[in-house]
N, C-alpha and C positions, 0 to 999 in steps of 0.2 A: 696838640701842643704837648711837648714833653715837659716833665717836671724840671724846672730850672731853679735849683735851690741855692740860696746864699748860705752854703754849708759852712758851719763854724765848728762842727764836731763830727768826728767819724761815725758816731752813732746814728746820724740822720739816715743813712742808707739802710741800716738795720731796721729802723722804725718805718720809714716812708717808702724807701726804694727809689727806683728811677722810671716809674711807669709813665704812661701817656694820659693826659687829661682829655677826655672825650666829651663832646657836646651832645647832650641828650635832647634839649629843646631850647628854643630861643623865641624872642618876640614879646617878652613880658615887660611890665613896667619897672618893678624893682622887687626882686625875690628875697624872701626871708623864711625863717622858721621851719626848715625841713625836719621831718620826724619819720622814722622807719618803724613799722609794726613788725616785730620779729616772728610772729606766728601767722598773721594774715598776709604778710608779704607785700605791703604797699607802702608808698612814700607819699606823705602829705606835705605840701609847702604853700606858703602865702605869697600873693602878689599884692603888696601894700597899697600902692596908688590906685590899682584897678579894683580894690576891695573884693578880691576873689581868693579862694583857696582851691588848689588842684590836687588830684590824687593820681599817682603813677602806679600802675600795676606791675607785678613781677615780669610781665611780658613786654613792658615798655610802653603801654598805652596810657595816655594822659587824658583825664576827663575832668570837667568842672565838678568840684566837690561841694563848695558852698559859695553862694552869692545872694545878698551882700555878705561879706565877712566882717563888716565894720572895720575895715582896714586892719585886719588881724596881722600880728607880727609873729612872736614866738609861739611855738607849739611843743607839747611833750605828751607822753602817755603816763597815766597814773598806774598804780600797782594792779589795777583790774583791767588795764588795757583801754581805758577811756581817754579820749582826746581832750586835753586841757589847753586852752588857748588864751593868749593875751590880745585884747582888742584895743587898738589905738583910738578909734573914733568914739567909742562909748566909755572908755576908761574902765573896762571890765575885765575880770578873769572869769572864763566860762568853762563848763565841762559838758561834753556831748554824752548823752545817756544811750544805752543800748536800744531804747525804743524810739530814738530819733529826736527826743526833746533836748533842750539845752538848759542846764542849771547855772545860774549866776552865782559865783562863789565870792566875789569881792567887787565893790564899786566905790566905797568911801572909807576914809580914815578920819575919825573924830568929826563926823558930819560934813567933811569936805571931800569933794570928788577926787579920786586918785588922778595923777597926772596922765599917764598913758602906759599901762603895764606893757612890758617889752619882751623880756625873756623869762624862762620858767623851768624849774626842775622839781622833781618829787622824790622825797626821801623814802627809804625802805619802809618806814612806819606809816607812810601815807601823807605826811605833812608836805605842803606845797610852798616853795620859796620862789619869789619873783622880784624882779627889779622894776622900778617905776620912774624912769627919766621923763623929760618933757617933750621928747621928739614927736609924739603923736598929737601935739597941739600946734603944729605948723603945717603949712601947705605941703602937698604932695605926700608926705608921710602920715598925715592924719587930718584932723578937722581943726582949723584955726579957731582958737578960743582962749580966753584968759585962764591962767593956771590958778587954782584955788589954794593949793598947798604952797608953803614957802620953802620947801625943800624937795629933793629928789631922793627917795628912800628905797630900802630893801625890806620886804615883808615876808611873813610866814602865815599861811592859812592852815589851821589845824586840820588833821586828817578827816574829821567829821564835818568840816566846813563851818563850824560854829563860831570861830573866832579869828579875827585878823590882828596880827601883832606886828608893830613896827620894830625892826631889828637894827637898822642903821640909817642915819640921816646925814652923814658927813661926806657924801659923794657929790661931785659936780654933775655927772650924768652916769649913774650905774647902768650897766648893760648886760653882757653875758655872764653866766655863772655855771659852775659845775662842782660837784662834790669830789673829794678825794676817794680813793678806792674803798676805804673803810668808813667813809662818811664822817670821820672825826674832824674834817676841815671842809670849809666851803670857800672856793675861789670865786671872786667877783671882780670884774674889770670895770674901769672908769674910762669911757670913751674920750672925754675931754682931757684927762690927765695922761692918757696914753700908758696906763699901767694896770697890773693885776694885783689885787690885794688878797690876803688869805686870812680867814677867820677860823677860830676854833668853834666847834659845835658842841654845846653843852647838852647834858642829859635831857633837859626839858625842851631842847630845840633852839634855845636862844644862842646868840653869837657873842664871842669875845675876841679881843685882839683887833686885827685889821691892818697889819703891817704890809708894806709893799713887798710883793713876792717876786715880780718880774716886770720888766719894761719892754714894750714893743717899739723897736727903733728900726729905721731904715728908710729907703726911698720908695716912692710910688704912692698911689692913692690907697686909702684904707686906714682904719683905726681899730682899737679893741672893740669888738662887737660879739659875734657868736663865739662860744667856747665849749669844748668837750674834752673828756679825758678818755684815753684808751685803756685797754686791759692790762697794760704794764705800768700805768701811772703817768704816762707822758701827757702833757696838757697842750692841746691845740687851741690857738686863739687867732682870730683875724687881726691884721695890723697892716702897716705900710707895705705895699707890694704883694700881699697875699695872706697866707695862713702861716703863722709862726708856730713852730713846734719846740716845746720846752721839755726837758726831762723832769723826773720827779723832784729834783732838787731846785728847779727853777733855772737851770742853765739852758741857754738857747742851743738847739741842735741845728736848726736851719729854717728856711722859709720856702714854702710851696708857692711859687709864683703863679698867680691865677690870671686868666685872660682878661678879666674885668675886675672891677672893685668888688671884693667878696664881703658879704655881710654875715653869712652863716653857713653851716654845714652839719652833716651828721653821718654816722657810720651805718651801713646797711648791707643788704643781701644776706644769704644764708650764713656766710662765714664772718659777717660784720667787718669785712676788709675792703668794702667799697666806700669811699668817702664821697658822699653826695654834696655838691657845692652849689649854694645859692649865691650867684654872683651877678648882681645888677639885672641885666635883661635875659640871662640864660641860666639853665641848669646843667651842671657838669658832673662828671664822675671820674674819680681817680682810684685805682687799686693800690692799696698800701699793704705793708707787710705785717704790722701788728694790728690785730682786730680791736674794734671798739667794745662797748658793753651793751648788753640787752637792757632795755628800760624796765622790764618786769619779767 
C-alpha cells in the first residue's frame, strides 16, 4: 500500500516521502507499544487482548517475548536500555532487569490502584512519565473491574523509582506523550477530546501550562493514541485515518493513511528512518525521510 497522504503542506513530502507501507506480520489481536532497541537491533511490541509481547529481530524473525504480559500496552527503554512497560491488567508500571527479573515501579496513587498505565516516556535524567486512562478496565483491552481513582491522570516516577508524583488530572483520557527535542515541553494527547496539549517541564520535572497545541481532524477510524517526535521536531500522532504529522509549530503537514486503525508506532532500523506501525491485527513498516530519535 502506497502512502496516501491528505497533504495540507508541501513539507509533508520532505518529512515523510512517498514510500510504500509493507506488511511485516499479521494475525494478531490488537497491537500496541512498539519500541526499537538502537544497539541490540530488535523491536518489541504488545498484543493487548492476547496478553503477549513479541520481539522482532533485525533479520525479521518474530518470537514470543513475554506471556502473560498482563495485557501490556505501551513500552519504552530507559537510559540504561532497560524495557519499561505499562500493564493494563495489573495497573502497574514495570521494568525488566538485565538478569531477567521484573521490578515494579508504580501500582497506586494515595492508596488507590492506578487505572491502567497506557503510554510511557523517559527523560534524559531518568524520570519516567506515563499516562493513566481507564481503557485497561474494560473487556478486550484489559481486565474489567471498577476504577478506584476518580480521575485519569499523568504521572512522573523519579529516576530512582522512589516517588510517584501526579502531574495532571484534567484529562478525559490521556494517552500518547512525547518530549520536545530539548525536553523543555511535554506533548500529551487526549483520546476522547481529539487533541494534543503541550506542557512546560520545570526544573524539578513538574509540569505547567497545558494549552491545546493541535487537533486531529479528518475521516476514517482512529483517534489520538501513540505519539512520537522525529529528529527535526515534527510530531507524529495517530488520529482519524492514520498517522497525523505536524511540524514543530503545530501546523498539520499531512496524514499517513494506514491499512488498519493505527494505535501506535516507533522509529527504527540503523538509520531510524523506518516507521514501525502497530495497526490493529498487523505490524507494518514505512520508510520515511526524516529519522526519529534514539531512546538512549
